N, C-alpha and C positions, 0 to 999 in steps of 0.2 A: 544853575549857567545865566549868566548874566549878556543880554544879546543887545547888538547895537539900532538903536532907536533915532529916528530925525522928525523932522517937522516936516520934509518935503525930499521929493525924490524923481527921478527920469521916467524912470521904467521900472513898474511892477512886474515879476513876473508872478504867476498865479501857481503854484505846485502842488498837485494831493500825490502825497504816499512815494514819493521822489526824494530829489537832493533835500538837505543835507543828512536824510535820516539813512538812505539805503544808498548803498555804492554801484557804481556801472551802469550799463544801458543809457535810460534818460538823463540818472544823474549826472551822469560823466558829462555827456552832452550841454548838461545847463552849466558846468561847471567850466569847459570850455568857453561857452557863450561869454559869460561874467568876466572872464578873464582875456579872452579879445577887446572887449569894449571898455576899459580903465575913462573913457572920455566919460562915460555915464555912471551917474549913481545908481544905483540899482537897490527896489525894494524889493524883500522875500515875502510870499503868504504861502505858509506850510498850511495844508490841511490832511489830516491823519484820520485816521478810526479812532481808539481812543488813545491817550496817551502813555500806557500801560504795555501800547505794540511798538514804542520806540524806545531805546535804549539812547543812544549816542551819535553825535553826528561822527559820521563817516568822513564827513568834508573839512578841513576849514575856510571855513567865510572867506571869500576872495577881499582886499582893501575895498575896493569898490560898492563892496554890500553895505550900505548906512543904515538900512531898518532891516530888522528880523522879526516878525510875528507869525505864532503859531495858533492853530487854532483844531481841536479832536473833535470830530462828529458827533460820537457816538457815546461820551462821556455826559453823566449828570442827565440820565432818561427819566429815571426816576423821579418822582415828584418831591421838591425841597420842602413845600408845606403844604397841610389839608387844603385842596382844592376848595373855591368857593362855583356854586352854581351859577350858569350865566347863560343870557339865549344867544348869544352869536348875531354876527350881522348878517341877514337877512339876504340884501344885495350880494354881499363878498360870495355869501355860499352859493347863492342863488350861477353868479357866476363859476366857481366852481366846478358846483355841477354838471355845468356845459362843458367845461375842459375834461371831466371824466366821461363824460358822453363821446365826445368828438376824439377822445383817445380811444375810446375803446373801436370807434368804428374807422381807425387807422386814417385819420386827417389832421392828424398831428403836426402837419409842416403846412398846414393853410394858413394864411395870413390871417384871418378870422382866429384860429387857433392861439396864433402866437400874439396878436394882440390883448386875450383874453391872459392868456402868460402873464404877460407883462404888466395887465392893471393887477394879477393877484399878487405877483410878487411885489411892485412899488407898496403896497399896504401891508405886508409882512414886515418890514421895516420899522424900528421903534416907533411909535406915534401914528401907525398907519393905525386901520380899521380892520386891519387883522392878526390881532396877538397872537401870541405861541397859545396863549391863555385859552382863547378863542379856538382853537383846532383841538388839545389835548380835553377839556372840560366842558364845552359848552353843548343845550340841548341842541342846535344846528348842525354841527359836527356829529353828534352821536346818531341823529336822525338821517344824514350823506353816509356815516361807516353802514348801520343797519342797511340802507334803503338798497349800497351798491352789492352788500354783502349778500342777499334776497337773491338780488337780479342778475349776480356775474358769477359769485364764485360756485367754484364747484371741489371745495374742497370742505366737510363736515363741519372742522372746526373754526365757530365765531370768537373762540380766544386767540388763536393763533392768529387768524383777520386781522383782528381788532389792534392786535401789537406789531405783528408788521405792516399795518397803514402807519402806525407812530413812529416806529422805528426809522421808515421808508421817508418821510416828509418832514420829519421833527428837523432836520439838520438844514432845510431849507429855511428855517428863521433866523438857526447860526450863520449864514451865508449873508443873510439879509441885513444882518447885523453889522457882520465885516465888512460888506460892502459901503454901509451908511460910516463906518468910525474910520475906514483906512485915510494913511495920509495922503494930502495932494498929491498926484502924479499926473507925469505929460502921457505916460502911455501905458499899456496893457499886455502882455506877453503871457498868452495861457500854452503849458506844454502838455494841455489835453483836454479834452471835452469834458464830458461828465461833471464833478463837484465845481473842480477849478474852471472849467468853462462856461458852468452856470454863475460862478461869481463876475468869472469877467462881462458877459449878458448885461449882469443887472449892472455894473458898475459902469458899462456903456452905455446904459438907456439912461439911466439917473443920472447921471454925469456927462455922456456925450464924450468920453476919451478913449483916444484912436487904440482897435482892440487887436492885436493879430493875434492869430492861434498855429501853434506847432505840431500835428500828430506825427506822432512815430507810430502807433502804432493805429489802427482804427479802434477806437475806448469800447465803442457801442459794441463790435465784435468779438474785443478781448473778454467783455464782462460778461456777454453773452455765453460764452466757452468756459470760465470761470462757477456761470450761474446754473450751467445745465452740468458739470461735474462737482458742485458744491454739493457736501452733506450736512451743512449746516439748516438748508431752508427746509420745514417740514413739509412731508406730502400724507395728508391724513385720509388719502383715500384707502377702501380697502381692496383685496386683490378682484373684486368683482367690481368696482367702480371705475379701475383703474384703465386706463386706454394707452396702450405702449405707442400709440401716434401723437400722442394730446401731451404739453406740459401741463404740470398742477397749474393753478390758479395762482399761486404765488410767486414760483418762476417767472409765469407772465408778467404780474404785473414789475417784478423787479428788471424784468426787459424793455419792458413798456416807458417806466420810468427814466433810466438811462436813453432811451431812443429819444424822447419828446425834451430833454436836458440837452442833446448831441443836437437835435434840429433848432432849439432854441440859443444856441452856443454860435452855429452857423451862419443864423437870423443876423448875428451881431456883429461877429466877425471878420475883418478884411484889413489884409491878407487872409486868407485860410492855405496854410502851407501841408502841402505833401512831402514824404522821404521819396519817393517814387510813384509811376506811373496807376500803377494796378490803385493805389489807394486813393488818388486821387479822383479816379473815376468811382474808388467804393462810396469817398465825399459826396459826390454829384449824386450819387445815386440815393444815399439818404438824407439829403435835400439839402445842401451846399452849391450854392451860386456859382456856376462852372466860371463864371467872369472873374472870380475873385480867387479864385482856388489855383495853385502854381508848384511847381516842384523845386524844394531844394534838398540835394542830396546831404549826408551825412561826410564830415570830411576829418581825415586825422593826420597827425605830425608827422610828416615824412622824416625830419630830424630824428626824431626821438625812436624812432624803430628800424630806419635801415641801417646803422650800427652791429643792429644784432645778427645780420648775416652773418658778418663775419665769424661771429663767436660760434658758429653753427660746428659741431663734429664735421669729418668727414663723409660718415656714412649717415645716414637718416635713421636717427632714433625710433624706434618701434613702441613708441608713447601717444597715443591717442588723448586728445585733452579738452574735455567738455568744459569752455569758461564761463557761468553762468550763475543766476541764482539758483539754489534747489529749492524748488517749486514746482507743482503739477504742468503749466504751463510750457515749459522747457524739456516736460516727458525725458526723464534721466533715468525714468526705470527701462524706458529701449533702448539707451544708451548702454546700460547694465547688461541689459539683454544680448546685445549686441557686441561686448567684449566678452563673452561665455563662448561665441560660435570663431571670434578672433583669435583668442587663445587656444581653441583646441586648435587651430592650424595656426599660429603661431607663440609656443609657448613661451617666446622671450617677449611678449606684446604686453604693455602694461595702459589702463585705463584711467586718466587724473581729471580728477573734476574737481575745479577751484571755483570755487562760488560760496557765500556767506548760507550756514545751513538752517539760520535764526530765524528768518521769513515766516517757513511752515514747518516748526519741529518735527510733529505728525507725519507727513510726508519724508522727511529726513531718514525720518526712521525705517521708514518703511522702504526708504532706499538700503539703508544699509542692512537692514533683515533681508532682501534679496542680494544684496550682496554675501552675505554668508551662503542663505541658502544654495545659489549657484556655485561656491567654493570655490569664489573669487578674492577672498580676502585678501593673500599675494599678488594680486593683479591690479584691483582696483583702489583705487587711494582718495579717500577723500581730503583736500587741501587745506578746506577754506577761503577766506579772500586770502588772492596771492599778486605781488606786482605784476604784470604782463613780461616787465624787464626782464624778469627771473624765467621766466616760465619758460617764453619765446625759444631760446637757443638749444633748449632739453628735450623739445616736442617735434613729433614728426606731420601730423595734423592734427588743425582744429577742426573738433565735430557738434553738430549744431543737430540735438534731434528734436526740437520743439514743434509743438504743433501751431505753434504761432512766432509769427516775428516782423519787423518793421526793417528797417536796414541796418542790419549789427555791426554796430563799431565794431567786434570784437573780429569777424573776418576780413573788414580791412587793416585791425593791428595785425593780426596775422599776415595778410597781405605784405604790407611793408618791412616783415620780419623775414618773409621770403617764405610760408607755411601755406600750401593751399589748405583746402576746406572740403569734409564731405558736409552736406547738411541736408535734409529735409525740405520739401517743395514747398514752403513756405514766405510770405514776405516778398522781398527783391532778393531773397537767396542765387534763384536761378537769374536771376539778370546780373547775380556779384560774379555766380561761378563760370557764366558761357557767352556772358554779354550782354548788351541789350542791343546795338545798330549795328551796321554790315560793319563798320568800324573796327567797332566794340567786339565782336565776334570773333572777328579776323584776328587778335590775340592770342585767340587759344584757349579754351577749359583751364580753368585753375582750380579742378579737384572735381568732385560728383555731386550729381542731385539724385538723391530718392526720397518714395514716397516716406507720409506721417507715420508714426507706429508701423515701421517694417525692420526689426530687429536683423534682419536676415541680408535684406538690402544693402542696410547699414554698413554690415559686418562685412560684405564682398567688397563692396565699392572701398574701402579703409584698406583692404586688405590686396587688392589689386594695387593700390599705390604702392604702400609699402613695400610689394615686395617687388614692383618693378623701378630699379631708382632712376634710367631714362625719362619714365612718363613723369614719376615723380618730378624729378628737374624741370619740365616741360611745364607741368602745374603751377611750378615753383616760378620761374621767369614769366608765365602771363600773370599769374599773383601781381607779382612786383608793376610789369607794364601798366596792368589798369589802374591799381590805388594810384600810380602816379600819373597818371594819365586825365583820370575822373574823378578822383575821390580824397582832395586835400585837404586840409583845414582853411588854406588861403580862399579857395575856390568858394566855401561856403559861408567863413566871413565874409567875405567880398557881395555873398547876394545877402547877405542879413544888415550886413552895413549898409543897403541901401533899402532895407523894411524902416529901420531903425531914422533913416535919416525923412523918408517921406511923412512920419508917423509924426517927427519931431518938427520939424519942418527945416532942415536943414543936417551940418553937420554941431556937433557944439561944441566941440573945437576944433586947431587944423591940426590937429591930428587926426580925427576922422576923414581928411580930405584925401 
């Protein structure tokens, strides 16, 4: 597949594992943003894990995407040629040793540590004093790995420790090279911290380019959840060595990596944008300067969804629909277990799971097996990716069973179509359902909020709404009023237009005024 290439662009969007290869959520928002500003030329820098993890684009690139490049951080981990012994730069490794010590002490956000990080990352670029070969094959690197293993590691296997260190840090050299070779751009905009945010910080520090950060969820928090639930990270401690109150050292290492990358990104980004107040406060807690933080909620196109209200049947369909990826963070299993209780009381009810199953095939198989084990084959359907326009008139409730969310677009899309929501108490979901301020709360509740991983509460809340047409209609009207007053795309685009104009020195064309 050929991708557009350009000599320069206005805005570089730095994307990790999202648009254009993954549908929904953040990807949908990115597509919205690009199309909302046709006056700007966008360069997209996509960062992924391995090439084999991504098949084809889920979105067509808008016409104002003039440049696209992709980099896969975990490809090419094996040595291409027989390495040669090398001493390694002593001064650089002493700085690196200082960084390791400060990170261990919990001082990742101090200015001293940030300066050390900036110094090391500058030397990672091609032609610098810290080439990848020094990290992989030098005597100094071997000494540092051995010393930190002896001093800190609680897991017995040195072999696993050695390869964990390599896998964790090798992508940083890839990103340093990407930063050096990126085409000239006038502004950087990252949709997360993590590797994309790290790239933005490096570009900002080396080229002095304005850098904006939009966090939909808190990346470090979500990666912590993923790492705590992951089965691919080895824990070599035996039953006598294992303390249930302590994480394995390998998990600690990954968590600390994302923490310091987040702080590095926060130190460079201005502005730092959250979707809602709780997440903004979490950003501040994690090291962001409060003066550079503010909120821009997601918004949706009312004209696209409002006509669906007239297509709804007279009776509320007994259909509960989870729209989202079939991945652990969506906790699809809790939704399936809730459906067992729903069907017991409402035999005509159906549960639809509308979202791709290819991101985590093993988890998707587990969900399918759970459906069979609960005898729900005739009631729970895996629909794959669906157009929301086709779904909304046919469903009675949007259901989110997630263990982590930010400000879900699917709730707003459901609201615009007049569909209430039952959701776990994550992210901004309580705000969206019950309202934020006094004026918002006066609109009424647009559904129900329940605890995480509680299928009984999820089921009972859904049953209560579906069995009470009057209450369902009140929730539907509150949903419509809330999205129309607070969560339109025009409000969101107006806020981002100000961000872009400030960074770029004013509107690019008369269209932006």
